[in-house]
Steps between C-alpha positions, in 0.01 A plus 500: 500500500523190286175370357297785647163328497609140562407374842388843625132507426353377824215657696560561872267371765230744624675522836829603344328745267338667799830548682722619215257741331607866528227731622501781243454507123821692424710237676318221319566664165867560576554142620311363201714697257818383673385139481415536131843650430662196665298249299279400797183536299273309736598719794451812289152381407402446864619848600323672212177307557499606867557859391211469256276382784571825684413735213376485140792702366662509155859470624420167665325371190790603275733305729275194480498518118880499491510213750267284289714570196828421675344169604418429134124563529466734202130433455418582860730803489326631187151446639583670829680780318186563292303525824752743648498721191120513502436528873766767562454735206616789719862378478696461179717211623224243455463576130878513450564157650206340320616648168846357561360154567285512188796610288743227607224239456450571131208742537665830409197648324292443814778666699492807275121528530529486878766770500293719266206474740718575802647798317159664506510492880871575538590714196840607633607181675874428459433135588266452203756651265779290649313170473422575133870552435578175681250310285608666175879474542657153497789494743373794705516454876210632710568864584536620859150646499364145455666367816172499700365227271835322443456354150734206565551212744764501770804280431565204729762228504873541429608862465585613147864612472578852390544521127214260427268583213205331333627362170210278393194315621476129574259217577479314831472120467544181703290615798720806539834319509617593148449771240539537125656826381659639181862393466621823341690727737576240766878508453748657743258545786581560865157389619163391364156519658133471407196666660131435441205738502445442872845645572650163594868488407731200454868459421555315172772298332510371145439127496463440127538695177314426177657698217248379242211656690709782644388417855660423834362287782559658840499324837351723771580542869255513669218353294235762422175363635193688616215403724140615523391739770270348762154652475389432859616351827558131452577524129822337386725653236549302182783521251396670179590306185657672204286527185484159334685441175264461206455146370554620144634811331240773446333525161623799292248782520354389832486757783804518720707708739864590557645628827820696554674708760600846390874567482659653809860606542462493879341155550208632703213263585210543260183346366506338154281635220253288306424556129230331296488405134488191282738207471740540209547266208814315389721719285560325167857627463635431849271221611447689829172619643436872518378631833179663382465719811616860471716624786724802560861463397717348769644176634304179447490163672161510670226240467245475221160380619206363306137607530446262793795649692721196443872540436546476123859616447761774542538832324841553342653752260670353193637693201303811587168315535310387808460123495337237717676182606211256557484271800554200271848632409578585862397153612724337242800688641419518871264208561643386840409840649171560321284259696259244365337581169130579518282221368177695450511639146135613494460878458462678832264792557643846461622647827420850620790739445542561875534125554768483229696782660474346847686193376753714314592688819660187643643361176659808340848592622734793491845380397747707704865496397805656669776536238850414607676815621176685575508723812408298811 
């Protein structure tokens, strides 16, 4: 389904809700899961909320957490996941999902503490061991035992051809109509796609190459836009903006973040991972900025964000070193697609890490390539 969230987030009238509501909780959960798998997030939310009204049960709350996250509401998902983990200590799934959300959002030490505490209650739990391996191993897919908590979004939009694999990350720009991605490896391709952290997928074509920066500008079909979930009857959904580009490049040594998707040879939908550190300085020999944020080895291309959660640049790998291409350099090369430059240069307050990650979910992209001659 193209543009899974666009134009779908509408609340039904009370009369319609009364007539189309299934009677039992199991049916509500099954229909909600099916809607979520098809990208109909608003319909999934309504089904799960009705199921929650019938019983205060952990399976319903886990489904609601995943629904909030697939809608892009990481902060709400994290807060509700914390409630689920605390209110349903008799089941291990609550702690497992909450630990996964903490880990992807740059709070791995908090995730480990949560898992240590849960291990005292469930000393032989295979789920706790599996989620630790998933956190510790870049590129590891969630194991089968973790399926009840599904540590990934569902994919929506154009289907990914067989043979597709994640070759890099990218950055969504221009209100979701274009993307910036590393240029390396984009030769002799059968197909090209991008997918964000909400699972929304778009077909892509190269519109412009910039060899000096080593980047390509991709045009996307459909545009990747997301809309807020209505909170009550009568609410209207609003389009969520992408994180704003910083008015000036971040000062070396200031706090910052980098976001990347883990590599995947099977192009499965996934959540990006956020890492924190400090903005790097300009290297005297190359004249390029170092990244300054430590990340596991792997493809680059994701966004770099400043302490306020604004888009500050892109992470790239050059001559064996992680670098940062600042927004000023990107604007010089791709200005028509970058939007108006910010005029407020006053320092902004530091954003909470969950707020930073919430913006990154929509902006960070998997770059999915199908090499020519790959099995279809």
